[in-house]
N, C-alpha and C positions, 0 to 999 in steps of 0.2 A: 536362872534356867529351872531350879529345882521347883520354885514356884510355880513358873511356867508348865512346867509336865505335871504338877500337881492337877493344876486346873484344867489341863488337857485330859488327864486321866478322869477327873470329875466329871466333866462333859459327856466322855465316852461311857461312864456309868449310867448316866441320867439318859443318855440317848437308848443305851441298852435296855434300862429299865423301861423307856416309854415303847420301845418297840416290842418288848415282851407283853406288856399289856394289850397293846394294839392286836397282837396276834392271837393272845388268849382271848379276849371278847370276840374277835372274829371267828374263831374255833367254835366259842359258844353259840355265837349268830348261825354259823352254818349248821353246828349238830341241829339247832332248833328247827331251823328251815328245811333240812333234809326229813327231820322226824315229823314235821307237819305235814309235809308232802306225802308221807307214807303211812299216814293215818290207815287203819285196817278198815278194810270195806266189809261191809255185812251183805252175804248174798242173800237177796229174798225173791224166791218166786211167789207169783200171786195167781191163783186159779179163779176162774170166771165162770160161773155157772147162771142160769136163767129160769126157766121152770123146770119144775120136777113132777111128773106124772107117771101114776102107775101104768096106763095103757101104753105098752110098748109099741103099738102101731103109730103112736103119735111122735115116738122118739126120734130126733135128729140133731142138727147142729147146736140147737140152743134148748132142747129139751132132754133130760136123761129120766130114768126111773129111780124110784127111794130105793131099790136093791143097788144099784150101779152107785148112786151116791155114797149108799153104806160101804160098799168096797171100797171107795176112794178113802173115806174116812178111816177104816182099818189100816188101809196102807200107809197113811199120814202118820196114824198113831205108832204102827208097828215098825217103821222106818225110823223112828225117833226124831220126826219133825214135831214143833210145837206152834200151834195156833196162836196168832196175835191179831189185834184188831189196830185200826188207823191209831187211835191215839197211844196206843205201846210204841209205834215207830215214830209218831212225833215226840214223844218224852225221850226216846232216845236220842233223836236228832238234837232236841231244844234244850232238854233237862239232863242229858248224859245218864238216864236210867237205864241200867243194862236191859238187854234182849236176851229170853232163852237161846239155849243152843238150837240151831238149825230152824230159825224161824221160818214161818210160812202163813199167807193170809190169804183166807177162803173168802170170795165174793160172790154174791147173787144181786142180778140187777132186776130193776123194774118193780118189785115189792109185789109179786104174783102170792096169792092167797096160799098156794101150795107149798108156799114156803113156810107158813104158818104150820100147815097139816102135816107135812113130811120132815121137811128139813128141820125144825126145833126140835121135835123128839129125839131126832139122832143126834145132834149137838148135846141136848141134856144125858143122851145115853152114855156118848163118849167123853163129855166133858171138854168139849172144844167150843172154840170161838170161830164166830163169821161175821162178815160185813154185809149189810143188806142196802142197797141204795133204792130208795123209792121215788115213783113219779108222784108227785103231790096233786095233781088234778084227780088221778085213778084212787088215791086213798081217800080223799074227800067225797068222791063220787059214791063210793062203796061205804062210807062211814054213813052216808046220810040214807041209802037203802037198806043198810045193814045187811046185805048179801055175804054170804060166806061160802062160796063154792069154790073147791080147788081145780076145778076145770076152767074156769074162765074168770075168776074173782080176783081182786087185789085186797090187799091187807087193808083192814080198818084201824083207827086210832087206838081203838081200845086192845086190838092184837098187838099193835106196836108196843104200847105201853107194857102189856104183860110180857113180851118177848124181851124188851129192855130190862125189866126187873130181875129176869133170872140172871144176869149178868153173863150170858153166853154170846149175845148179839148185840151189834153195835149199828146204828143207822146212819146213812148218810145222804146225800142231797143227788137226785139225779134229774132235776129241774123241774118245775112245777108244770109246766104244759108244753115244752119244748121237745117233747119225746116224739116227734113225728119225722118220718125220713123225709117228706116232702111236703110242706104246708106253705102255698103261697110263695114258693121261690126260696124257702128257707130249710135247708137240712139239719135237723136237730136242733142244736144250739150255735149252728154256725153264722157267719154274716152273709147277707144276701149280694148278690151282685149288684155294683152300682149303689149300695146302701151306704150313707153316711157313716164314718166311725161314731159320730155322738150319737145318731139315732139307735146304731146296733148296741153300743154301751148301755143305752138305758133300756131298750129290748132285754138284753142279757141279764142285766145286774136287776132288773126289777122282778122279771120271773123266777131268778134262784132266790132272793131276798123273800119272796112271797112265801116260797115254801120254808124258809128260816125261819120266817115268822110263825106258820103254821106249826112247826116243830117246836117253837117256844111255847106256844099257845096250849099245845094238846099235850106236850110232854115234859115241859121245863127244861128242855135240851135243845143246844143248837149244834147241829152238823160243823165236823171241821173240814169234811172234804167233798169236793165236787167230783161226781162220776158223768162223764161225757156222754149224752146218748148217743149211741151208734161209733162212740169213740171219734166222732167227728169235731176237729178241733180248728178255730180260727186265731188268726194272730191277733195278740193283745189279749186275750181271756185270760192268760195267767195274772196278768197285771190287774184287771178287771177283778179276779178272784180275790186276789190280795186285799184291795180295797175294802171288800166286803168282810175281810178276816178270816178267809180261807187259810188253812194251813198246808193243804196239799190236793192233789186231783189225780184220778185214774182215769187211763187212756184203755184201748183196745188194741195197742200195738202189742204185737207178740215179743216174748224175751222175758229174760231173768234181770232183775233189778239190783246193781251193786250200791248200797248206800253207804256213804260217808257221813260224818256230823256236819252236814250241810244242808240247810233248810231249801235250797233250791233242788237237792235230790228227791224231795218230796212230790214235786209237780209231774204230770204226766208220766205216773209210774206205769210200767208196764204189766200187762196181764195176758194169761194162755187160756183162751176158751176150752170147755170141755164140752165135746161132742160125745154122741153116743155111741159113735162106730168104731172104738177102738177100746180094747181091754185097759182095765185099770192099771196094769203091770206097764204094758206099751206106752200108755199116755204118760206115765209119771217117771218114768224112763226116757223119755224122748224131752219132757219138759225139763227134767231135774239134770240132763247131762252137761250142760253147759259148765 
C-alpha cells in the first residue's frame, strides 16, 4: 500500500509539473501574442503640393505661392514636426531604424521647374526634407531643350542631380508618360475598360521601368516609391509594383497614416492636398486633428 501510495504521489507530482510547464509556456505565448498585436503605431501625416508660383492670381487647388509655402514650413518647424523622406519610413518599417518624434512627409508632384526655383531654397533655409515625384517624359523633354522657366517648365536632370546632392530632396517615380487624365481610354496609370490583365501589366510595368532606368542612367539612383498619377489606382498594381522592386506607393486619398512595422502599410499611403484658399493654421489644424 505504501509503495502504491508513493507511486500515486509521484504520478501526481509529474502531472502537476507538466501542467505547470504547459501553463507557463502558454502564458509566454499569450504575452507575446498580445504584445505583437499592440505594436506602437506611428502617426504620419503626408502633405501634397504641386506647383508653386509667385503670381497669386494663379493660385488654386494645386498651386500655392512661395510665401504660403514658407508659412507652412514655419508652422511645421514651430510645432515640433520633423520632416522625413520615404527612405526614412522604409528603413523604420524594414530595418527598425527609429524615426524622429512627430514625423511628417512633404511631397511635391509632377516635377515642375518652380520646385527648383522656389521650393529648394526654402528647404535649405529651414533645413527640411521633401519628396518630389517627377514625370519622366517631362524631365526628358526639358532636359533636351534646356529650358528653365518656373511658369511652365519642368525639372531637368541637371536640376535633379543638384537637388539630390543637397540631401534635402528625395525623388520618386510618377510614371514616365502615363500622367494624362484621359489618353485613348486610359486615365493615368489605370487599366482600360476591356483591356486584358496581361496587356495592362505590360503597359504599366514598361512605363514605370523606363523612368526607373532613366533615373539610374542620369543619377545612379533608383526610386523606391511610385506616386499614382491623379491618385487613380487599379486592382493588381501593388503586386505589379512589388515585382519591379518598389517598397511603397503614394495615393491621393485623404487622411492620416498609422504605420506599424508591416511592409504592407507602406503601400497606398494617404496624403492631404494643400490648396491655396485656406490659411496655414486652419489647414494644419484640420489635417492634424485626427
